[in-house]
Jmol script that loads the backbone (N, CA, C; Angstrom):
load data "model"
ATOM      1  N   ARG A   1      80.859  98.136 119.494  1.00  0.00           N
ATOM      2  CA  ARG A   1      80.580  98.078 118.074  1.00  0.00           C
ATOM      3  C   ARG A   1      81.171  99.286 117.378  1.00  0.00           C
ATOM      4  N   GLY A   2      81.562  99.091 116.129  1.00  0.00           N
ATOM      5  CA  GLY A   2      82.132 100.169 115.352  1.00  0.00           C
ATOM      6  C   GLY A   2      81.110 100.803 114.430  1.00  0.00           C
ATOM      7  N   TYR A   3      81.534 101.875 113.806  1.00  0.00           N
ATOM      8  CA  TYR A   3      80.683 102.509 112.808  1.00  0.00           C
ATOM      9  C   TYR A   3      81.533 102.938 111.627  1.00  0.00           C
ATOM     10  N   GLU A   4      80.905 102.938 110.461  1.00  0.00           N
ATOM     11  CA  GLU A   4      81.595 103.305 109.239  1.00  0.00           C
ATOM     12  C   GLU A   4      81.789 104.814 109.195  1.00  0.00           C
ATOM     13  N   VAL A   5      83.026 105.231 109.034  1.00  0.00           N
ATOM     14  CA  VAL A   5      83.367 106.649 109.009  1.00  0.00           C
ATOM     15  C   VAL A   5      83.284 107.187 107.587  1.00  0.00           C
ATOM     16  N   LYS A   6      83.874 106.453 106.637  1.00  0.00           N
ATOM     17  CA  LYS A   6      83.843 106.878 105.241  1.00  0.00           C
ATOM     18  C   LYS A   6      84.162 105.703 104.337  1.00  0.00           C
ATOM     19  N   THR A   7      83.869 105.888 103.065  1.00  0.00           N
ATOM     20  CA  THR A   7      84.223 104.898 102.058  1.00  0.00           C
ATOM     21  C   THR A   7      84.939 105.609 100.926  1.00  0.00           C
ATOM     22  N   GLU A   8      85.764 104.843 100.226  1.00  0.00           N
ATOM     23  CA  GLU A   8      86.444 105.352  99.045  1.00  0.00           C
ATOM     24  C   GLU A   8      86.633 104.177  98.101  1.00  0.00           C
ATOM     25  N   GLY A   9      85.937 104.213  96.975  1.00  0.00           N
ATOM     26  CA  GLY A   9      85.970 103.073  96.066  1.00  0.00           C
ATOM     27  C   GLY A   9      85.379 101.859  96.747  1.00  0.00           C
ATOM     28  N   ASP A  10      86.159 100.769  96.788  1.00  0.00           N
ATOM     29  CA  ASP A  10      85.685  99.562  97.466  1.00  0.00           C
ATOM     30  C   ASP A  10      86.281  99.421  98.864  1.00  0.00           C
ATOM     31  N   ALA A  11      86.910 100.487  99.358  1.00  0.00           N
ATOM     32  CA  ALA A  11      87.497 100.482 100.699  1.00  0.00           C
ATOM     33  C   ALA A  11      86.598 101.248 101.670  1.00  0.00           C
ATOM     34  N   PHE A  12      86.744 100.956 102.939  1.00  0.00           N
ATOM     35  CA  PHE A  12      85.965 101.666 103.951  1.00  0.00           C
ATOM     36  C   PHE A  12      86.793 101.824 105.213  1.00  0.00           C
ATOM     37  N   MET A  13      86.421 102.803 106.017  1.00  0.00           N
ATOM     38  CA  MET A  13      87.090 103.056 107.290  1.00  0.00           C
ATOM     39  C   MET A  13      86.056 102.890 108.400  1.00  0.00           C
ATOM     40  N   ILE A  14      86.436 102.142 109.422  1.00  0.00           N
ATOM     41  CA  ILE A  14      85.545 101.893 110.544  1.00  0.00           C
ATOM     42  C   ILE A  14      86.215 102.412 111.810  1.00  0.00           C
ATOM     43  N   SER A  15      85.444 103.026 112.680  1.00  0.00           N
ATOM     44  CA  SER A  15      85.969 103.557 113.936  1.00  0.00           C
ATOM     45  C   SER A  15      85.337 102.810 115.106  1.00  0.00           C
ATOM     46  N   PHE A  16      86.148 102.579 116.123  1.00  0.00           N
ATOM     47  CA  PHE A  16      85.686 101.901 117.333  1.00  0.00           C
ATOM     48  C   PHE A  16      86.029 102.767 118.539  1.00  0.00           C
ATOM     49  N   GLN A  17      85.255 102.638 119.594  1.00  0.00           N
ATOM     50  CA  GLN A  17      85.512 103.416 120.801  1.00  0.00           C
ATOM     51  C   GLN A  17      86.799 102.965 121.477  1.00  0.00           C
ATOM     52  N   HIS A  18      87.079 101.658 121.414  1.00  0.00           N
ATOM     53  CA  HIS A  18      88.263 101.111 122.070  1.00  0.00           C
ATOM     54  C   HIS A  18      89.082 100.314 121.055  1.00  0.00           C
ATOM     55  N   ALA A  19      90.394 100.423 121.142  1.00  0.00           N
ATOM     56  CA  ALA A  19      91.288  99.721 120.220  1.00  0.00           C
ATOM     57  C   ALA A  19      91.051  98.216 120.232  1.00  0.00           C
ATOM     58  N   ALA A  20      90.772  97.662 121.386  1.00  0.00           N
ATOM     59  CA  ALA A  20      90.539  96.215 121.484  1.00  0.00           C
ATOM     60  C   ALA A  20      89.334  95.788 120.648  1.00  0.00           C
ATOM     61  N   GLN A  21      88.325  96.652 120.538  1.00  0.00           N
ATOM     62  CA  GLN A  21      87.162  96.346 119.702  1.00  0.00           C
ATOM     63  C   GLN A  21      87.564  96.294 118.227  1.00  0.00           C
ATOM     64  N   GLY A  22      88.389  97.246 117.808  1.00  0.00           N
ATOM     65  CA  GLY A  22      88.861  97.256 116.433  1.00  0.00           C
ATOM     66  C   GLY A  22      89.711  96.041 116.116  1.00  0.00           C
ATOM     67  N   LEU A  23      90.586  95.682 117.041  1.00  0.00           N
ATOM     68  CA  LEU A  23      91.421  94.507 116.858  1.00  0.00           C
ATOM     69  C   LEU A  23      90.575  93.238 116.772  1.00  0.00           C
ATOM     70  N   GLY A  24      89.598  93.118 117.648  1.00  0.00           N
ATOM     71  CA  GLY A  24      88.701  91.962 117.620  1.00  0.00           C
ATOM     72  C   GLY A  24      87.950  91.866 116.305  1.00  0.00           C
ATOM     73  N   PHE A  25      87.476  93.009 115.813  1.00  0.00           N
ATOM     74  CA  PHE A  25      86.777  93.044 114.535  1.00  0.00           C
ATOM     75  C   PHE A  25      87.698  92.580 113.408  1.00  0.00           C
ATOM     76  N   ALA A  26      88.911  93.132 113.362  1.00  0.00           N
ATOM     77  CA  ALA A  26      89.859  92.774 112.306  1.00  0.00           C
ATOM     78  C   ALA A  26      90.195  91.281 112.333  1.00  0.00           C
ATOM     79  N   MET A  27      90.393  90.735 113.515  1.00  0.00           N
ATOM     80  CA  MET A  27      90.708  89.309 113.635  1.00  0.00           C
ATOM     81  C   MET A  27      89.532  88.449 113.189  1.00  0.00           C
ATOM     82  N   ASP A  28      88.317  88.858 113.533  1.00  0.00           N
ATOM     83  CA  ASP A  28      87.121  88.118 113.128  1.00  0.00           C
ATOM     84  C   ASP A  28      86.957  88.136 111.610  1.00  0.00           C
ATOM     85  N   VAL A  29      87.155  89.298 111.005  1.00  0.00           N
ATOM     86  CA  VAL A  29      87.037  89.396 109.548  1.00  0.00           C
ATOM     87  C   VAL A  29      88.070  88.505 108.865  1.00  0.00           C
ATOM     88  N   GLN A  30      89.314  88.536 109.331  1.00  0.00           N
ATOM     89  CA  GLN A  30      90.360  87.708 108.732  1.00  0.00           C
ATOM     90  C   GLN A  30      90.029  86.220 108.863  1.00  0.00           C
ATOM     91  N   ALA A  31      89.522  85.815 110.018  1.00  0.00           N
ATOM     92  CA  ALA A  31      89.156  84.406 110.217  1.00  0.00           C
ATOM     93  C   ALA A  31      88.029  84.004 109.278  1.00  0.00           C
ATOM     94  N   ARG A  32      87.031  84.870 109.135  1.00  0.00           N
ATOM     95  CA  ARG A  32      85.898  84.558 108.246  1.00  0.00           C
ATOM     96  C   ARG A  32      86.335  84.491 106.784  1.00  0.00           C
ATOM     97  N   LEU A  33      87.235  85.384 106.373  1.00  0.00           N
ATOM     98  CA  LEU A  33      87.749  85.323 105.004  1.00  0.00           C
ATOM     99  C   LEU A  33      88.541  84.036 104.776  1.00  0.00           C
ATOM    100  N   HIS A  34      89.300  83.623 105.781  1.00  0.00           N
ATOM    101  CA  HIS A  34      90.069  82.384 105.673  1.00  0.00           C
ATOM    102  C   HIS A  34      89.154  81.168 105.561  1.00  0.00           C
ATOM    103  N   GLU A  35      88.048  81.172 106.277  1.00  0.00           N
ATOM    104  CA  GLU A  35      87.128  80.038 106.301  1.00  0.00           C
ATOM    105  C   GLU A  35      86.149  80.036 105.132  1.00  0.00           C
ATOM    106  N   ALA A  36      86.042  81.144 104.415  1.00  0.00           N
ATOM    107  CA  ALA A  36      85.072  81.256 103.324  1.00  0.00           C
ATOM    108  C   ALA A  36      85.397  80.270 102.203  1.00  0.00           C
ATOM    109  N   ARG A  37      84.371  79.833 101.530  1.00  0.00           N
ATOM    110  CA  ARG A  37      84.532  78.943 100.369  1.00  0.00           C
ATOM    111  C   ARG A  37      84.733  79.831  99.146  1.00  0.00           C
ATOM    112  N   TRP A  38      85.976  79.925  98.695  1.00  0.00           N
ATOM    113  CA  TRP A  38      86.302  80.749  97.535  1.00  0.00           C
ATOM    114  C   TRP A  38      86.131  79.928  96.267  1.00  0.00           C
ATOM    115  N   PRO A  39      85.693  80.558  95.198  1.00  0.00           N
ATOM    116  CA  PRO A  39      85.489  79.819  93.935  1.00  0.00           C
ATOM    117  C   PRO A  39      86.794  79.194  93.439  1.00  0.00           C
ATOM    118  N   ASP A  40      86.690  77.978  92.938  1.00  0.00           N
ATOM    119  CA  ASP A  40      87.867  77.264  92.447  1.00  0.00           C
ATOM    120  C   ASP A  40      88.586  78.025  91.340  1.00  0.00           C
ATOM    121  N   PHE A  41      87.824  78.755  90.498  1.00  0.00           N
ATOM    122  CA  PHE A  41      88.478  79.469  89.401  1.00  0.00           C
ATOM    123  C   PHE A  41      89.409  80.559  89.929  1.00  0.00           C
ATOM    124  N   LEU A  42      89.139  81.070  91.131  1.00  0.00           N
ATOM    125  CA  LEU A  42      90.050  82.048  91.730  1.00  0.00           C
ATOM    126  C   LEU A  42      91.238  81.357  92.380  1.00  0.00           C
ATOM    127  N   LEU A  43      90.959  80.307  93.130  1.00  0.00           N
ATOM    128  CA  LEU A  43      92.024  79.620  93.853  1.00  0.00           C
ATOM    129  C   LEU A  43      92.981  78.903  92.915  1.00  0.00           C
ATOM    130  N   GLY A  44      92.473  78.466  91.775  1.00  0.00           N
ATOM    131  CA  GLY A  44      93.308  77.734  90.829  1.00  0.00           C
ATOM    132  C   GLY A  44      93.977  78.606  89.784  1.00  0.00           C
ATOM    133  N   SER A  45      93.722  79.888  89.816  1.00  0.00           N
ATOM    134  CA  SER A  45      94.247  80.799  88.805  1.00  0.00           C
ATOM    135  C   SER A  45      95.707  81.148  89.086  1.00  0.00           C
ATOM    136  N   GLN A  46      96.564  80.921  88.115  1.00  0.00           N
ATOM    137  CA  GLN A  46      97.974  81.279  88.278  1.00  0.00           C
ATOM    138  C   GLN A  46      98.131  82.788  88.355  1.00  0.00           C
ATOM    139  N   GLU A  47      97.292  83.536  87.639  1.00  0.00           N
ATOM    140  CA  GLU A  47      97.354  84.997  87.702  1.00  0.00           C
ATOM    141  C   GLU A  47      97.066  85.499  89.113  1.00  0.00           C
ATOM    142  N   VAL A  48      96.063  84.907  89.758  1.00  0.00           N
ATOM    143  CA  VAL A  48      95.738  85.302  91.129  1.00  0.00           C
ATOM    144  C   VAL A  48      96.873  84.909  92.069  1.00  0.00           C
ATOM    145  N   ALA A  49      97.412  83.722  91.901  1.00  0.00           N
ATOM    146  CA  ALA A  49      98.517  83.270  92.754  1.00  0.00           C
ATOM    147  C   ALA A  49      99.736  84.179  92.595  1.00  0.00           C
ATOM    148  N   ASP A  50     100.015  84.591  91.362  1.00  0.00           N
ATOM    149  CA  ASP A  50     101.152  85.476  91.131  1.00  0.00           C
ATOM    150  C   ASP A  50     100.936  86.833  91.791  1.00  0.00           C
ATOM    151  N   LEU A  51      99.712  87.316  91.753  1.00  0.00           N
ATOM    152  CA  LEU A  51      99.395  88.613  92.347  1.00  0.00           C
ATOM    153  C   LEU A  51      99.310  88.532  93.868  1.00  0.00           C
ATOM    154  N   ALA A  52      98.557  87.557  94.378  1.00  0.00           N
ATOM    155  CA  ALA A  52      98.241  87.505  95.796  1.00  0.00           C
ATOM    156  C   ALA A  52      99.192  86.628  96.597  1.00  0.00           C
ATOM    157  N   GLY A  53      99.729  85.620  95.977  1.00  0.00           N
ATOM    158  CA  GLY A  53     100.627  84.713  96.680  1.00  0.00           C
ATOM    159  C   GLY A  53      99.879  83.636  97.444  1.00  0.00           C
ATOM    160  N   THR A  54     100.556  82.567  97.731  1.00  0.00           N
ATOM    161  CA  THR A  54     100.026  81.477  98.552  1.00  0.00           C
ATOM    162  C   THR A  54     101.173  80.903  99.372  1.00  0.00           C
ATOM    163  N   SER A  55     100.840  80.345 100.519  1.00  0.00           N
ATOM    164  CA  SER A  55     101.867  79.669 101.306  1.00  0.00           C
ATOM    165  C   SER A  55     102.039  78.255 100.776  1.00  0.00           C
ATOM    166  N   ALA A  56     103.187  77.671 101.023  1.00  0.00           N
ATOM    167  CA  ALA A  56     103.486  76.330 100.524  1.00  0.00           C
ATOM    168  C   ALA A  56     102.481  75.302 101.027  1.00  0.00           C
ATOM    169  N   ASP A  57     101.991  75.483 102.254  1.00  0.00           N
ATOM    170  CA  ASP A  57     101.058  74.521 102.820  1.00  0.00           C
ATOM    171  C   ASP A  57      99.597  74.883 102.537  1.00  0.00           C
ATOM    172  N   GLY A  58      99.356  75.987 101.825  1.00  0.00           N
ATOM    173  CA  GLY A  58      97.994  76.397 101.501  1.00  0.00           C
ATOM    174  C   GLY A  58      97.236  77.025 102.649  1.00  0.00           C
ATOM    175  N   ALA A  59      97.927  77.320 103.750  1.00  0.00           N
ATOM    176  CA  ALA A  59      97.249  77.878 104.917  1.00  0.00           C
ATOM    177  C   ALA A  59      96.727  79.284 104.668  1.00  0.00           C
ATOM    178  N   TRP A  60      97.351  80.008 103.788  1.00  0.00           N
ATOM    179  CA  TRP A  60      96.851  81.340 103.453  1.00  0.00           C
ATOM    180  C   TRP A  60      97.003  81.603 101.974  1.00  0.00           C
ATOM    181  N   ARG A  61      96.085  82.415 101.472  1.00  0.00           N
ATOM    182  CA  ARG A  61      96.124  82.893 100.097  1.00  0.00           C
ATOM    183  C   ARG A  61      95.702  84.349 100.164  1.00  0.00           C
ATOM    184  N   GLY A  62      96.418  85.193  99.513  1.00  0.00           N
ATOM    185  CA  GLY A  62      95.965  86.570  99.435  1.00  0.00           C
ATOM    186  C   GLY A  62      97.023  87.590  99.769  1.00  0.00           C
ATOM    187  N   LEU A  63      96.660  88.807  99.514  1.00  0.00           N
ATOM    188  CA  LEU A  63      97.557  89.920  99.782  1.00  0.00           C
ATOM    189  C   LEU A  63      97.741  90.099 101.267  1.00  0.00           C
ATOM    190  N   ARG A  64      98.877  90.596 101.650  1.00  0.00           N
ATOM    191  CA  ARG A  64      99.134  90.886 103.047  1.00  0.00           C
ATOM    192  C   ARG A  64      99.436  92.338 103.199  1.00  0.00           C
TER     193      ARG A  64
END
end "model"
wireframe off; spacefill off
backbone 0.3
color backbone group
């Protein structure tokens, strides 16, 4: 398990004892964000699409 080292604004830093734990955490968070039900007003917004981008098949939306 990791622990929060510091925060700055809406960002945070987490530390793990082993790199594999950090990688597993990051992959889990990305999967959960992908599976989350995002509000239609965000997904349908051209401003958000212009800023964050979307794939042609809709498989991903968001900053990279």
